[in-house]
N, C-alpha and C positions, 0 to 999 in steps of 0.2 A: 352033300349029309351033312357030313361028318365036321365039316368047320363051322358050318349054323350052328350048329349043338356046341362045339368050342369054343367059338361068340359068344353065344348064351351063356353060357358058366362064366367068361372072365367076365360078360361084364355086368351079373346075377352075384358074384360072387360076396362081396359085403354084403346085400341083402339076408341069404342065406350065414352068413355068418353068425350077423347081431340076430337072426331067428334062434340059432345054437345059443349064441349067451344067452340071452334070454330064457330059455328055457331050462338051460346050465344053472344061471342065476336063481331062479325060482326053485327051482329043485332043490340048490342048495339050501337056500331059505327055509325052508320047507325040511327040510331032513336036520337041519342047528340050531331048530324050534321046538321039533318032537325031542331031540338031542338032549339039549340043554335047559330046555322051560321047566321052569317048575310045574310041582305036582303039589295039588291042594285037595284034600279030604277034608271033609268038618259037614257042618250040620248048615254052613252058608254056600256052601259051593252052587245045591240049585235053586238060590235068591238071586233073580236080575240084579243089576248093578249099572245105575243111571247119575255118572259123573260121581261117584261118591256117594251117591244118596238111594238109600233103602227104598225101592218103591214103599206106594201105601193107596190102596182102595186095590181095583178092581182094573187087570188089561184090557175087560171089554165096554170101559167109560163111550155112553154113547155120543156127538161132538152136533151138531145143527150140520145141515146142509148149505144154512149162510157160509158157515166157516168155505166147507167147498167151495162152493158157488163165487167168495173169495175168493181163495186161491187161485183158482184158474182166471179170473179178469188180470190179477197180478201177472200170474204166465201172460197171458194173451198181449195184457199192455207191456211187459218189458222187453216183451221180442219185437215191440217195436223203436226200441230206442235201438236193438242191435241194426234193423235194415236202416233209419235214418243217419245210423254213425258209419254205415257204408255209402251212404248216401254221401256226408259230410267229406270221404275222400274222397269221390270223385264230383265231385262239384265242378269243380273247372274242367272235365270232360264230356260230361253231359248237357252241361248251358241251360240253355230255357226251359227248353224236354223233359228234362230231367226237375228241372225247379217246379214245375206243374206236374208232373208225376209227385213229386212227393208232397205240393197242398193238395192236393188230389185226395192222396194217403190217409196224412193227416186229418184232411177234414171228417174222412168217412173213419177216422177213428175217435173223432171228436165225438161226432155223428151219435158214435153208441155207448161211446162215456156217459153223455147228455142222456140216452137212453136206456143207462143201466141203473142213473141214479134216478131216474123220473119212475123208475119200475120198483126200488124199495130194492134194488141189487146188491147196493154200497150203505144200507144200515145196519151195521152192525151189533148197536146195542137194541133192546127192544122196549117197546115203545111202552110209554109213561102214562098211568092212568088216572081220568081227569082229577082225582082229589090228590094224588102228586104235584099234578101240576098248579093247582094250586096254591098249596105252600103248606096244604094242613096234614 
């Protein structure tokens, strides 16, 4: 029993050392920043700061649900690239079975994209009034 515990310690010493080093480095960085960091007091202290631009307007701005729908569709169709990249890496190993599997996958995604397009999920701009379409 003692020998198996000793062999476990010998096998995992590098992992334990890594964890201790990471915790120590994090503690050092937090401590050093609290000791060396600048202290600012003033009117600007409570203002939000975004990339050098002081915010204007309300933080409670409403976004259209269309914005979130387009964001979700982007994530869904972006993940397809990850799966297709993995398929491209192992294309020689999977053969025709993998090819037809990828073809079905692409067909399902294409059908979803066509459905989204026809249902108006990809229309970003609001519809123009009939008077604007005529150029009046």
